C-alpha positions in Angstrom: 35.1 -48.0 55.2 33.1 -46.6 58.0 30.7 -44.0 56.7 29.1 -41.3 59.0 25.5 -41.9 60.0 23.2 -38.9 59.6 21.0 -39.2 62.7 18.5 -36.5 61.8 16.6 -36.4 58.6 18.3 -34.0 56.3 16.5 -31.8 53.8 19.0 -30.0 51.5 16.2 -27.9 50.0 15.3 -26.7 53.5 18.9 -25.9 54.1 18.9 -23.8 51.0 15.8 -21.8 52.0 17.3 -21.3 55.5 20.4 -19.7 54.1 18.4 -17.6 51.5 15.9 -16.4 54.1 13.3 -15.1 51.6 11.2 -12.2 52.6 8.4 -10.4 50.7 7.9 -6.6 50.3 4.4 -5.7 49.2 3.2 -2.8 47.1 0.0 -1.0 47.5 -1.4 -2.3 44.2 -2.9 -0.4 41.3 -5.9 -0.2 38.9 -5.4 0.3 35.2 -8.0 2.3 33.2 -8.1 2.8 29.4 -4.6 2.8 28.0 -2.0 2.5 30.8 1.5 1.0 31.4 4.0 0.5 34.1 7.7 -0.1 33.4 10.3 -2.0 35.5 14.0 -1.4 35.0 16.8 -4.0 34.9 17.7 -4.4 38.6 18.1 -8.2 39.0 15.2 -8.3 41.5 12.7 -11.1 41.9 9.3 -9.5 41.5 5.8 -10.9 41.7 2.3 -9.8 40.6 -1.1 -11.2 41.1 -4.0 -10.2 38.9 -7.1 -9.7 41.1 -9.5 -8.6 38.3 -9.4 -7.9 34.6 -6.4 -8.6 32.4 -3.2 -7.0 31.0 0.0 -7.8 29.1 3.5 -8.4 30.4 6.0 -7.3 27.7 9.7 -7.8 27.5 12.3 -6.9 24.8 12.6 -9.6 22.1 9.8 -11.8 23.6 6.2 -12.3 22.8 3.8 -10.5 25.2 2.4 -12.7 28.0 -1.4 -12.3 28.5 -2.3 -12.2 32.2 -5.9 -12.8 33.3 -7.8 -12.7 36.5 -6.2 -14.9 39.2 -3.0 -15.4 37.3 0.2 -15.1 39.3 3.5 -14.2 37.7 7.0 -14.2 39.2 9.8 -12.5 37.2 13.4 -11.8 37.6 14.1 -8.3 36.3 17.4 -9.3 34.7 15.9 -7.4 31.7 13.5 -4.5 31.7 9.8 -5.4 31.4 6.4 -3.7 31.5 2.8 -4.4 32.5 0.4 -2.6 30.2 -2.9 -2.5 28.5 -1.2 -2.9 25.1 2.3 -3.2 23.7 2.4 0.4 22.2 1.5 2.4 25.3 4.3 4.5 26.9 4.6 3.1 30.4 5.0 5.1 33.6 8.1 4.3 35.7 7.5 2.0 38.7 9.3 4.4 41.1 6.6 7.1 40.7 3.5 4.9 40.2 3.3 2.4 43.0 1.8 3.4 46.4 3.1 2.0 49.7 1.6 -1.2 51.0 -1.6 -0.5 53.0 -2.6 2.6 51.1 -5.4 2.9 48.5 -4.7 1.4 45.0 -3.1 3.8 42.6 -5.1 4.5 39.4 -3.1 4.5 36.2 -4.1 5.4 32.6 -6.6 7.7 30.9 -10.2 6.8 30.2 -13.2 5.4 31.9 -12.8 1.7 30.8 -11.7 -0.5 33.7 -8.9 -2.9 32.6 -7.2 -4.5 35.6 -6.7 -4.5 39.3 -3.4 -6.1 40.6 -1.2 -6.3 43.6 2.5 -7.1 43.7 5.9 -6.7 45.3 9.3 -8.1 45.4 11.2 -10.8 47.2 14.4 -10.1 49.1 17.0 -12.6 50.2 19.9 -12.8 52.6 22.7 -10.8 50.9 25.4 -13.2 52.0 24.1 -16.1 49.9 21.8 -14.5 47.3 24.0 -16.1 44.6 22.5 -19.5 45.6 19.4 -18.4 43.6 21.4 -18.8 40.4 19.8 -21.6 38.4 16.8 -22.0 40.7 14.5 -19.5 39.1 13.9 -19.0 35.4 13.4 -15.4 34.1 9.6 -15.8 34.2 7.2 -18.1 36.1 3.5 -17.7 35.0 1.0 -19.6 37.1 -2.2 -19.4 35.2 -5.6 -19.5 36.9 -6.5 -22.9 35.5 -3.1 -24.5 36.2 -4.2 -27.6 38.2 -0.6 -28.8 38.7 0.2 -25.9 41.1 -2.9 -26.2 43.3 -0.8 -25.5 46.4 0.2 -22.1 45.0 -3.4 -21.4 44.1 -4.6 -22.3 47.6 -2.1 -19.9 49.2 -3.2 -17.2 46.8 -6.8 -17.7 47.8 -5.8 -17.3 51.4 -4.0 -14.2 50.5 -7.0 -12.9 48.6 -9.3 -13.6 51.6 -6.9 -11.8 54.0 -6.6 -8.8 51.7 -10.4 -8.5 51.2 -11.2 -9.1 54.9 -8.2 -7.5 56.8 -7.8 -7.8 60.5 -5.2 -7.6 63.2 -1.8 -8.6 61.7 -3.1 -8.8 58.1 0.0 -7.4 56.5 2.2 -9.9 58.4 0.0 -12.8 57.3 -0.1 -11.7 53.6 3.7 -11.3 53.6 4.2 -14.7 55.0 1.8 -16.2 52.5 3.8 -14.6 49.6 7.0 -16.1 51.0 5.3 -19.6 51.1 4.2 -19.1 47.5 7.8 -18.5 46.5 8.9 -21.7 48.3 6.2 -23.7 46.6 7.2 -22.4 43.2 10.8 -23.3 43.8 10.1 -26.8 45.0 7.1 -28.0 43.0 8.2 -27.1 39.4 4.8 -25.9 38.1 4.0 -26.7 34.4 5.8 -24.5 32.1 8.6 -23.7 34.6 12.0 -24.9 33.3 14.7 -24.7 35.9 17.3 -25.8 33.4 20.0 -28.3 33.9 22.0 -28.5 37.1 21.6 -27.3 40.6 20.3 -28.6 43.9 16.7 -29.2 42.7 17.8 -31.2 39.7 20.1 -33.2 42.0 17.3 -33.9 44.5 15.1 -35.3 41.6 17.7 -38.0 40.9 17.8 -41.0 43.2 21.6 -41.4 43.2 22.7 -37.8 43.5 19.9 -37.1 46.0 21.7 -39.5 48.4 25.0 -37.7 48.0 23.5 -34.3 48.5 21.7 -35.5 51.6 24.9 -36.9 53.0 26.8 -33.6 52.3 24.1 -31.4 53.8 23.8 -33.8 56.8 27.5 -33.5 57.6 29.3 -30.8 55.7 32.4 -31.0 57.9 32.9 -34.7 57.0 36.0 -35.4 54.8 33.9 -36.6 51.9 35.6 -38.0 48.9 34.2 -39.1 45.5 34.8 -42.7 46.6 33.0 -42.4 50.0 30.1 -40.6 48.4 29.9 -43.2 45.6 29.9 -46.0 48.2 27.2 -44.2 50.1 25.1 -44.2 46.9 25.8 -47.8 46.1 27.5 -47.1 42.7 31.0 -47.1 41.3 33.3 -44.1 41.7 33.5 -43.4 38.0 29.8 -43.7 37.3 28.9 -41.6 40.3 31.3 -38.8 39.4 29.9 -38.7 35.8 26.3 -38.8 36.9 26.7 -36.1 39.6 28.4 -33.7 37.2 25.7 -34.4 34.5 22.8 -33.9 36.9 24.0 -31.2 39.3 26.3 -29.4 37.0 29.5 -29.5 39.2 31.7 -32.2 40.6 30.8 -33.6 44.0 33.8 -32.0 45.6 33.1 -28.7 44.0 29.6 -28.8 45.3 30.8 -29.7 48.8 33.2 -26.8 48.8 30.5 -24.4 47.5 28.1 -25.5 50.2 30.8 -25.1 52.9 31.5 -21.6 51.7 27.7 -20.8 51.8 27.6 -21.9 55.4 30.7 -19.9 56.2 29.4 -16.8 54.6 26.2 -17.0 56.6 28.1 -17.5 59.9 30.5 -14.7 59.1 27.7 -12.3 58.5 26.0 -13.3 61.7 29.2 -12.7 63.7 28.5 -15.2 66.5 31.5 -17.5 65.8 35.2 -16.7 65.4 36.9 -17.5 62.1 38.6 -20.5 63.7 35.3 -21.8 64.9 33.8 -21.4 61.5 36.8 -23.1 59.9 36.2 -26.3 62.0 32.5 -26.0 61.5 32.8 -26.4 57.8 35.5 -29.1 57.7 38.9 -27.3 57.7 41.6 -28.2 60.2 43.0 -24.7 60.5 41.9 -21.2 60.1 44.7 -20.5 57.6 43.5 -23.3 55.3 40.0 -22.0 55.6 41.0 -18.4 54.9 42.9 -19.5 51.8 40.0 -21.5 50.4 37.5 -18.8 51.3 39.5 -16.1 49.6 39.9 -18.2 46.5 36.2 -19.0 46.3 34.6 -15.7 47.4 37.2 -13.1 46.3 37.8 -11.6 49.7 39.2 -12.8 53.0 36.8 -14.0 55.7 37.6 -11.0 57.9 36.9 -8.5 55.1 33.7 -10.4 54.0 32.4 -10.3 57.6 32.9 -6.5 57.9 31.3 -5.7 54.6 28.4 -8.1 54.9 27.4 -6.9 58.4 26.2 -3.7 56.9 23.0 -5.5 56.0 20.3 -6.2 58.5 21.2 -9.3 60.6 19.0 -12.3 60.6 16.7 -13.1 63.6 18.0 -15.0 66.6 15.7 -17.9 65.7 17.2 -18.2 62.2 20.7 -17.8 63.6 20.2 -20.7 66.1 18.5 -22.9 63.5 21.1 -22.6 60.8 24.0 -23.0 63.2 22.4 -26.2 64.5 21.9 -27.6 61.0 25.5 -26.9 60.1 26.9 -28.8 63.1 28.8 -32.0 62.3 27.0 -35.2 63.1 28.2 -36.8 66.3 
């Protein structure tokens, strides 16, 4: 069997980041004095907080408080409400009324003259077409402690962020925003101590020598008519052992993963609006627009045309991203 040759080095994780297009929105920061608290509702957002000085508690329902100290970094998915506070019994103020815009002076919270904490934070935003790709990548809480030597890259980026914040110059807000985005990417790919991504998913698959070969092949040429047998041969194992191993490690069958990745590329292209539905169909391995439309509607819950109309209400990606992702999705010659 003649298998396709991927001529360019493929990085499935980079493909994922390109489709997610993470961006950071910064807050103006705050200082806590005496007894203070700040509450965050359940909105499903990915938020981050960096403790500049002092310490505080992060509290969540039905969980033990997490003690945050100077130079700690925390990333949290607000799938449940949580609070930052001086102690667990304080009545917190709502985030909507407490946080000042980025670039303004820090907001002072609490009563009293005893300084407790100075912190900055914000939230990460992702491309709305494929935000569901985050599922399984991030746990509910990532706490990078100041003394965590295993995440020295994250700590280095945080130090650069601190320097830029303390000595701002031309373009400082742009620089600090990009640094926060890099911190997210490092957390996603490096698995700091204490971060359990759980079973399944792309990151788990890339840690396994067999499934990593299959994922690289799929991402390198998503329009290829891959079968379980051809992928197994690519990985140098039997069909049955490959199918079992892929499902155990990645959490889906190889063909289901291939279809999901094709749909992710298709959603991205539909949102951009630079290709016709027929062109997108061929791009992701379908021989007709009708076959693609049927598969897309079954997988996504709406037709390609309707999805394109609804998704273009969001801000479109930059031309650089558009060109880069389209190039990565092209079949190998």
